[in-house]
C-alpha positions as CSV (number, residue, x, y, z in Angstrom):
1,A,107.3,100.3,127.4
2,K,106.8,98.4,130.7
3,E,109.3,95.6,131.2
4,E,106.5,93.0,131.4
5,D,105.3,94.1,127.9
6,C,108.8,93.1,126.3
7,F,110.1,89.9,125.2
8,Q,112.6,88.0,127.3
9,S,114.5,85.5,125.3
10,S,115.2,82.0,126.3
11,P,118.5,80.2,125.9
12,H,116.5,77.2,124.7
13,Q,115.4,79.0,121.7
14,K,118.6,80.3,120.3
15,H,118.3,77.9,117.3
16,Y,115.3,79.6,115.9
17,P,116.6,81.7,113.1
18,V,113.3,83.8,112.7
19,G,113.4,85.3,116.0
20,H,111.0,84.9,118.9
21,W,107.6,86.1,118.7
22,I,105.6,85.9,122.0
23,H,102.2,84.9,120.3
24,R,103.7,82.5,117.8
25,T,106.3,80.7,119.9
26,T,106.1,76.9,119.9
27,D,107.3,76.7,123.5
28,A,105.4,79.2,125.6
29,S,106.5,77.3,128.7
30,S,110.1,78.6,128.3
31,L,108.9,82.3,128.4
32,P,108.2,84.2,131.5
33,P,104.4,85.1,132.2
34,S,103.3,88.0,130.1
35,P,100.1,90.1,130.4
36,T,100.3,91.0,126.6
37,S,100.7,88.9,123.5
38,R,102.2,91.9,121.5
39,L,105.8,92.5,121.1
40,H,106.4,96.1,122.2
41,F,109.5,97.9,121.2
42,T,110.1,101.6,121.6
43,C,112.3,103.2,118.9
44,G,113.5,105.7,121.2
45,D,115.1,103.3,123.5
46,L,117.6,102.4,120.7
47,K,119.2,105.8,121.0
48,C,121.2,104.4,123.7
49,V,122.5,101.7,121.4
50,V,124.1,104.2,119.2
51,T,125.6,106.3,121.9
52,G,127.2,103.5,123.9
53,T,128.3,99.9,123.9
54,M,126.4,97.0,124.7
55,S,127.9,96.6,128.1
56,R,126.5,100.0,128.9
57,L,122.8,99.0,128.1
58,T,120.3,98.0,130.6
59,R,118.6,94.6,130.6
60,S,115.5,96.3,129.3
61,Q,117.4,98.1,126.5
62,R,119.0,94.9,125.5
63,R,115.8,93.2,125.3
64,K,114.2,95.8,123.1
65,Q,117.3,95.8,120.8
66,S,116.9,92.0,120.3
67,Q,113.1,92.5,119.4
68,I,114.0,94.5,116.3
69,S,116.8,91.9,115.6
70,A,114.3,89.1,115.8
71,L,112.1,90.9,113.2
72,A,115.2,91.4,110.9
73,Q,116.1,87.8,111.2
74,Y,112.6,86.7,110.4
75,I,112.7,89.0,107.2
76,L,116.0,87.4,106.2
77,S,115.0,83.9,106.7
78,G,113.5,81.5,104.2
79,E,110.1,81.8,106.1
80,C,109.5,85.4,105.0
81,N,109.2,85.7,101.2
82,K,105.9,87.7,100.7
83,V,105.8,91.0,102.4
84,C,102.8,93.5,102.2
85,I,102.7,97.1,103.6
86,L,99.7,99.3,104.6
87,V,100.8,102.8,105.0
88,G,99.1,106.0,106.1
89,A,99.9,109.6,106.6
90,G,102.4,109.0,109.4
91,I,105.0,107.8,106.9
92,A,105.1,111.3,105.2
93,T,105.2,113.5,108.1
94,A,109.0,113.5,108.0
95,S,108.5,114.9,104.5
96,G,106.6,117.9,105.9
97,I,103.2,116.8,105.0
98,P,100.8,117.0,108.0
99,D,98.8,114.0,108.9
100,F,95.0,114.0,109.5
101,R,94.4,113.1,113.1
102,G,97.5,114.1,115.0
103,P,97.4,117.2,117.2
104,E,98.9,119.4,114.5
105,G,97.1,117.4,111.7
106,L,94.8,118.7,109.1
107,Y,91.5,118.2,110.9
108,N,92.5,120.0,114.2
109,T,94.1,122.8,112.3
110,L,91.1,123.4,110.1
111,K,88.7,123.2,113.1
112,T,90.9,125.8,114.9
113,Q,91.1,128.2,112.0
114,L,87.4,127.9,111.2
115,A,86.3,128.5,114.7
116,Q,88.3,131.7,114.5
117,D,87.2,132.7,111.1
118,P,84.0,131.1,109.8
119,G,84.6,132.8,106.4
120,L,87.7,130.8,105.8
121,L,86.0,128.4,103.3
122,T,83.5,129.2,100.7
123,A,80.6,127.5,102.5
124,T,77.2,128.1,103.8
125,P,76.7,128.6,107.7
126,A,75.2,125.1,107.9
127,Q,78.2,123.6,106.1
128,I,80.6,125.4,108.4
129,K,78.8,124.2,111.3
130,K,78.9,120.5,110.2
131,I,82.6,120.8,109.4
132,L,83.3,122.1,112.8
133,E,81.3,119.4,114.6
134,T,82.9,116.7,112.3
135,P,86.1,117.8,110.5
136,I,86.2,114.8,108.3
137,Y,83.0,115.9,106.7
138,V,85.2,118.3,104.6
139,F,86.1,115.3,102.5
140,D,82.5,113.8,102.3
141,C,81.0,113.0,99.0
142,D,77.7,114.5,99.9
143,L,79.5,117.9,100.7
144,Y,81.4,117.8,97.5
145,R,78.2,117.4,95.5
146,E,76.8,120.3,97.4
147,N,79.8,122.5,97.0
148,P,82.8,121.3,95.0
149,V,85.0,124.2,95.6
150,I,85.6,123.4,99.3
151,Y,87.5,120.4,98.2
152,N,90.0,122.5,96.2
153,E,90.3,125.2,98.9
154,V,91.2,122.6,101.5
155,R,93.4,120.6,99.1
156,L,95.0,123.6,97.4
157,A,98.4,123.3,99.4
158,L,98.8,119.6,98.6
159,I,97.8,120.0,95.0
160,L,100.3,122.8,94.4
161,G,103.1,121.3,96.6
162,T,102.6,117.9,94.9
163,F,102.9,119.5,91.5
164,E,106.0,121.6,92.4
165,R,107.6,118.6,94.0
166,K,107.8,120.3,97.3
167,W,108.2,117.3,99.2
168,K,110.4,114.1,98.9
169,P,110.1,110.6,100.0
170,T,111.2,109.3,103.3
171,I,113.2,106.2,104.7
172,A,109.7,104.6,105.3
173,H,109.0,105.0,101.5
174,Y,112.3,103.6,100.6
175,F,111.7,100.6,102.9
176,A,109.2,99.2,100.4
177,V,111.9,99.7,97.6
178,L,114.4,97.6,99.5
179,L,112.0,94.9,100.1
180,D,111.1,94.9,96.4
181,R,114.8,94.8,95.3
182,K,115.2,91.8,97.6
183,G,112.3,89.9,95.9
184,K,110.1,90.1,99.1
185,L,107.6,92.9,98.3
186,L,104.1,91.7,97.5
187,R,102.3,94.8,97.5
188,I,102.0,98.0,99.3
189,Y,98.6,99.6,100.0
190,S,98.8,103.2,100.5
191,M,96.1,105.4,102.2
192,N,98.1,108.5,101.2
193,I,97.2,110.5,98.0
194,D,100.5,112.6,97.8
195,G,102.0,110.5,95.0
196,L,105.4,110.0,96.9
197,L,105.3,106.3,96.2
198,D,105.3,107.0,92.4
199,R,108.7,108.7,92.9
200,V,110.8,106.0,94.6
201,G,111.1,103.7,91.6
202,L,108.6,101.0,92.7
203,P,106.8,99.0,89.7
204,P,103.4,100.4,89.4
205,D,101.7,97.1,89.9
206,K,103.3,96.8,93.3
207,I,101.4,100.0,94.6
208,L,97.7,100.2,95.3
209,D,96.4,103.7,96.1
210,V,93.6,102.8,98.4
211,H,92.3,106.3,98.6
212,G,93.5,107.4,95.1
213,N,96.2,109.8,94.0
214,I,96.1,113.4,93.8
215,T,98.1,113.7,90.6
216,R,95.4,111.9,88.6
217,V,92.4,114.1,87.7
218,A,89.0,113.2,86.3
219,C,85.4,114.4,86.2
220,E,83.3,112.8,88.7
221,S,80.3,112.9,86.4
222,C,81.5,111.5,83.1
223,G,85.0,110.1,83.8
224,A,86.8,112.4,81.4
225,E,90.5,112.7,82.4
226,M,92.5,115.9,82.7
227,D,96.1,116.4,82.7
228,F,97.5,117.3,86.1
229,A,99.3,120.4,84.9
230,D,96.2,121.8,83.2
231,F,94.2,121.1,86.5
232,V,96.8,122.8,88.5
233,N,96.6,125.9,86.2
234,E,92.9,126.0,86.6
235,V,93.1,125.6,90.4
236,K,95.4,128.6,90.6
237,E,93.0,130.6,88.6
238,K,89.8,129.5,90.2
239,T,90.6,128.7,93.8
240,R,91.0,131.0,96.7
241,N,94.2,130.4,98.6
242,I,93.1,129.9,102.3
243,Y,96.8,129.5,103.2
244,D,97.9,132.6,101.6
245,P,95.0,135.0,100.7
246,A,97.4,137.3,98.9
247,D,98.2,134.7,96.3
248,G,95.3,133.8,94.2
249,P,91.7,135.0,93.3
250,D,89.3,136.6,95.8
251,K,86.6,134.2,95.0
252,S,86.4,130.5,94.3
253,T,84.7,129.2,91.3
254,P,84.3,125.5,90.3
255,I,86.3,123.8,87.7
256,K,84.0,122.5,84.9
257,C,84.6,119.5,82.8
258,R,85.6,120.2,79.2
259,R,83.4,117.3,77.9
260,C,80.2,117.3,80.0
261,G,80.3,120.8,81.5
262,N,79.7,119.7,85.1
263,A,81.5,121.4,87.8
264,T,82.8,118.0,89.1
265,V,86.6,117.8,88.0
266,K,88.8,116.9,90.9
267,P,91.8,114.6,91.7
268,R,90.9,110.9,91.8
269,T,90.9,110.8,95.5
270,V,88.4,108.8,97.5
271,L,85.9,110.8,99.5
272,F,84.1,109.6,102.6
273,G,81.0,107.8,101.3
274,S,82.3,107.0,97.8
275,N,83.7,103.8,96.4
276,L,87.3,102.6,96.6
277,P,89.3,101.9,93.4
278,K,87.7,99.0,91.4
279,E,90.8,96.9,91.8
280,F,90.8,97.0,95.6
281,D,88.6,94.1,96.3
282,P,89.9,91.5,93.8
283,V,93.7,92.3,94.4
284,T,93.3,92.4,98.0
285,K,91.3,89.0,98.2
286,Q,94.2,87.5,96.0
287,V,97.3,89.0,97.6
288,M,96.6,89.5,101.5
289,P,96.2,85.7,102.2
290,K,99.6,85.1,100.6
291,A,101.4,87.5,102.9
292,D,104.0,86.0,105.4
293,L,104.4,89.4,107.0
294,L,102.3,92.6,107.0
295,F,103.6,95.9,108.2
296,V,101.1,98.6,109.2
297,A,102.9,101.9,109.4
298,G,101.8,105.5,110.1
299,T,98.0,105.1,110.3
300,S,95.4,105.3,113.0
301,L,93.4,102.3,111.5
302,Q,90.2,104.3,111.8
303,V,89.3,104.4,108.1
304,Y,87.2,101.5,106.7
305,P,87.8,99.4,104.8
306,A,91.6,99.9,104.7
307,N,91.6,98.9,108.5
308,T,90.2,95.4,107.6
309,L,93.4,94.4,105.7
310,P,95.3,93.2,108.6
311,G,92.4,90.8,109.4
312,M,92.5,89.4,105.9
313,T,96.1,87.7,106.3
314,S,96.4,84.0,107.0
315,K,96.5,82.7,110.5
316,N,100.1,82.1,110.2
317,A,101.2,85.6,109.0
318,K,103.1,88.1,111.3
319,R,101.6,91.5,111.7
320,V,103.7,94.5,112.8
321,V,102.3,97.9,113.6
322,V,104.8,100.8,113.4
323,N,103.3,103.9,114.8
324,A,103.9,106.7,117.4
325,V,101.0,105.5,119.3
326,D,99.4,102.1,119.7
327,V,96.4,101.7,117.5
328,G,94.1,99.0,116.3
329,E,93.5,97.2,119.5
330,D,89.7,97.1,118.9
331,L,89.9,95.6,115.6
332,G,90.2,92.0,116.5
333,F,93.5,91.0,115.1
334,D,96.7,89.9,116.7
335,Y,99.9,92.0,116.2
336,D,103.3,93.3,117.3
337,F,103.9,96.9,118.1
338,L,106.9,99.0,117.3
339,E,106.5,102.3,118.9
340,G,108.0,105.3,117.4
341,K,108.4,107.7,114.3
342,C,108.1,105.7,111.2
343,D,111.5,106.9,109.8
344,E,113.3,106.1,113.0
345,V,111.8,102.7,113.4
346,F,112.4,101.6,109.8
347,L,116.1,103.1,109.8
348,E,116.9,100.9,112.9
349,L,115.2,97.8,111.2
350,I,117.3,98.6,107.8
351,I,120.6,98.8,109.8
352,E,119.7,95.5,111.5
353,L,119.0,93.8,108.1
354,G,122.4,95.2,106.8
355,W,120.7,97.2,104.2
356,L,121.9,100.8,104.9
357,S,124.2,101.0,102.0
358,D,121.3,99.8,99.8
359,L,119.1,102.5,101.2
360,E,121.7,105.2,100.4
361,E,122.2,103.9,97.0
362,V,118.4,103.8,95.9
363,S,117.4,107.1,97.6
364,R,120.5,109.2,96.7
365,G,119.3,112.9,95.8
366,N,115.6,112.0,96.4
367,L,115.5,111.6,100.1
368,T,113.8,114.3,102.3
369,E,116.2,116.4,104.2
370,S,115.1,115.2,107.8
371,S,115.6,111.6,106.5
372,V,119.0,112.3,105.4
373,E,119.9,114.1,108.6
374,L,118.6,111.0,110.6
375,I,120.8,108.8,108.6
376,R,123.9,111.1,109.0
377,E,123.4,111.3,112.9
378,R,123.0,107.6,113.0
379,K,126.3,107.0,111.2
380,L,128.1,109.5,113.2
381,A,127.1,107.9,116.5
382,E,127.9,104.4,115.2
383,P,130.4,104.5,112.2
384,N,130.0,100.8,111.5
385,A,126.2,100.9,111.2
């Protein structure tokens, strides 16, 4: 981050317990001029904190450390009692689940593989051409109606991996649990369909799966539900494995509903062009205006209408984006940016909050290995963390 992007504290503001937020400060005259209204913290800069003493930190590094401290102070204050979180694929990459729009994400990978082998999917040349032009079309509701087997082929790895519990939750997932245990979590909105939030001990009514959940299966035509284990068995028998061609049938066939007979049985995940869960609008209109703080983590904020949530908070709410790259600048809402991998940023925040022992307690035995290793390295570098 450029130095002018970072907050410079003022001795006249040390009595404010919630920290200093450039665009919220009541005494802007005490701050130096800044070309941006967004707090900008780079998680990588804190690595110097765990390997040296405060006296060895540069002014810029100390300033960045104070920024995450300010956020922690605000969360611990009496002014922050209701926290909402909006999460995307970036919180699960530490688990080993690829994101969608990253360089090695699902869309780029699929596009590359299809260009090399147009016969990868059970699709017509016209469908392949459209997927190559617009990779997100692979999850379009119109394509699903035309050719339902494509969805199962592309989603096969996630379906089987979820059923086999191949992946475990991350620090970012458990940050929501810690907030809930402290009585501060209002709601977590997940754009992920992997079901990992169901495995961390959160009350079901605190989770809203904006784009559905791959572990819940039903017929798109009549609504008849199917047990996930039964669905997995049918998927194995009827879906060609594009990730491991030697494992599975040579040809994909659709999965038919046992009630209506239509070939429209799939996980209850939201396709492009289809409706969100019916509870999304009423819950969101009731919950978001109450939030004191909104975290937006691991998402490109490119998918509507989930990307409208930050704009639905009250004018006094604080919004914090946690992501590897800056996002959402064109959406018209004010926010603070914490740059870095989600697990790294949330671990630093958890330590600053004094919740590390709580994290280890609630996540014991159920945390993905990369998150466990991250905590181990952090504690070795700074035993008193």
